[in-house]
C-alpha positions in Angstrom: 84.6 106.2 142.7 82.2 107.1 139.8 85.0 108.9 138.1 87.0 106.2 138.2 84.8 103.9 136.9 83.9 106.4 134.2 88.0 106.4 133.5 88.1 102.5 133.1 85.1 102.5 130.6 86.9 105.2 128.7 90.2 103.4 128.5 88.2 100.5 127.4 86.3 101.9 124.9 89.6 103.3 123.7 91.6 100.2 124.0 88.7 98.4 121.9 88.8 101.2 119.1 92.4 100.8 118.9 92.3 97.1 118.6 89.5 96.9 115.9 91.2 99.5 113.8 94.6 97.7 114.3 92.6 94.5 112.9 91.2 96.1 110.0 94.5 98.0 108.9 97.2 95.6 109.7 97.2 92.4 107.7 99.6 90.4 110.0 97.2 91.3 112.9 94.3 89.7 110.7 96.4 86.4 109.8 97.3 85.9 113.7 94.0 86.4 114.6 92.4 84.3 111.7 94.9 81.5 112.7 94.2 81.5 116.4 90.3 81.3 115.7 90.5 78.5 113.2 91.7 75.4 114.8 93.6 72.4 113.6 90.0 70.7 112.9 88.1 73.6 111.6 86.6 73.8 108.2 84.1 76.6 107.0 81.1 74.9 106.7 80.1 77.1 103.6 83.2 75.7 101.9 82.6 72.1 102.0 80.2 71.3 99.1 82.8 73.2 96.8 85.6 71.0 97.7 83.2 68.0 97.7 82.3 68.9 94.2 85.8 69.8 93.0 87.3 66.6 94.4 84.4 64.4 92.8 85.4 66.0 89.2 88.8 65.1 89.5 89.1 62.3 91.8 91.1 63.8 94.7 90.4 63.6 98.4 88.2 66.7 99.2 90.2 66.8 102.5 93.3 67.6 100.6 91.6 70.4 98.7 90.5 71.9 102.2 94.2 71.3 103.7 95.5 73.1 100.4 93.1 76.1 100.8 93.8 76.3 104.9 97.8 76.6 104.3 97.5 79.0 101.0 95.0 81.7 102.4 93.7 80.3 105.8 90.4 79.7 104.3 90.4 82.9 101.7 90.9 85.1 104.9 94.0 86.6 103.7 93.5 90.2 102.1 94.3 90.6 99.7 94.2 87.5 97.7 97.5 88.1 96.1 100.9 87.1 97.7 104.3 89.1 97.4 105.7 86.9 94.8 102.3 87.5 92.6 100.1 84.2 93.4 96.7 85.1 92.9 93.3 84.2 94.3 92.1 81.7 96.7 94.4 78.6 95.9 96.9 81.0 95.4 98.3 80.0 91.5 101.1 82.1 89.5 99.0 83.5 86.7 101.6 81.4 83.9 100.2 78.4 85.8 96.7 79.5 85.4 96.9 80.5 82.0 99.7 78.2 80.9 103.5 78.3 81.0 103.7 78.5 77.2 102.4 81.8 77.6 105.5 84.5 78.1 106.1 86.0 81.3 108.5 85.9 84.3 110.6 82.9 85.5 108.5 82.6 88.7 105.1 82.6 86.7 104.4 86.2 86.3 102.5 87.7 83.5 102.0 91.3 82.3 99.1 92.9 84.4 97.1 94.0 81.5 96.4 90.4 80.3 93.3 88.9 81.0 94.0 85.8 83.0 90.3 84.9 83.1 89.8 84.3 79.1 89.3 80.7 78.9 90.2 80.9 75.0 93.7 81.9 76.3 93.6 79.3 78.8 93.0 76.7 76.3 95.6 77.7 73.8 98.3 77.7 76.5 97.1 74.4 78.2 96.7 76.3 81.7 95.1 74.9 85.0 92.3 77.6 84.9 88.8 76.1 85.1 85.3 78.0 84.4 83.5 75.9 87.3 80.6 78.0 87.2 79.9 78.4 83.2 79.9 82.0 83.4 82.2 82.1 80.6 85.5 83.1 82.7 88.1 81.2 84.9 88.7 83.3 87.6 91.2 82.6 90.2 89.3 85.1 92.7 86.2 82.8 92.1 86.1 80.4 94.7 84.6 77.7 92.7 87.1 78.5 89.7 90.1 78.4 92.1 88.9 75.2 94.1 88.2 73.2 90.7 91.2 74.4 89.2 93.3 73.3 92.1 91.9 69.9 92.2 92.7 69.5 88.6 96.3 70.7 89.0 96.9 68.1 92.1 94.9 65.5 90.2 97.5 65.7 87.1 100.4 66.1 89.5 99.8 62.4 91.2 97.0 63.4 93.8 94.5 61.3 91.8 96.8 58.2 92.2 97.0 58.9 96.2 100.7 60.6 95.6 99.5 63.3 97.7 103.2 64.6 98.8 104.2 64.7 95.0 101.1 66.6 93.9 101.7 69.0 97.0 105.4 69.4 96.0 104.5 70.2 92.4 101.9 72.8 93.9 104.5 74.7 96.0 108.1 73.4 95.7 109.0 73.5 99.6 108.9 70.2 101.8 107.9 72.6 104.5 104.9 73.1 102.6 104.2 69.7 102.0 104.6 68.6 105.8 102.1 71.8 106.8 99.3 70.6 104.3 99.7 66.9 105.0 99.3 67.8 108.8 95.7 69.3 108.0 95.2 66.7 105.8 95.9 64.0 108.4 93.9 65.9 111.1 90.9 66.2 108.9 90.7 62.5 108.2 91.1 61.9 111.4 88.1 63.9 112.5 87.0 67.6 111.0 84.5 70.2 112.8 82.5 72.5 110.6 82.5 76.1 111.7 80.6 79.3 110.5 82.8 82.0 110.3 81.5 85.4 109.8 84.6 86.6 107.7 84.5 83.6 105.4 84.1 84.3 101.6 80.7 84.7 100.0 
C-alpha cells in the first residue's frame, strides 16, 4: 500500500512538472489558461487607474480602453507582446501607426527593425500616435502608460470621443469580428465589473 501511495505521489509530481513546463514554454497553453482564469467581468485592479487617467485625457470611456486591452493582449499576458504581423506593445500598434504613416515602411505598417520607434521627435515629425505619457522622453509601446494613452488618443481621433465606438474600433482593427469582441467586453464592464489581482500582471 505504501509503495502504491508513493507511486501515486511520484506520478502526480511528474504531471505537475510537465504542466508547469508546458505553461512556461507554450504560449498557446498560456493564452488558454489566461482566457480561462480571467472572467468576462474581470479587470486587473492595478490597471484601472491607468485606464481612467488616459481616458480622461482624451475624453473616451475607460471601459473601452479596458476592453481593447483585454482583446488585444488579454491584459498584457501575451508573451511576447508582438503579434505575428508585427503589431507591438500592450495595445498592439503597428509601428507605422505609432510613428506615423508618412514614415516609409510596409503596407501593413511595418518599419525596419533598427528604427527607434520611441523617438518622440520622429513621431511628431510623422504625426504618429505614440505618446510619452510618463514624461521620460520616449514614447514606448511596451510601456503600459504610453501604450494606453496612445490607444486612447487613437480611439478619440477616430470617433470614440464623440460616442461612435464601433467606428473607432474598426479603425483600430479593420475587422467586424474584432469590433464585436471588444464591444462584448465594453458592454460587460458597463453592466458591472470585478477588480481582480493577477499574479502575472504587467508591472
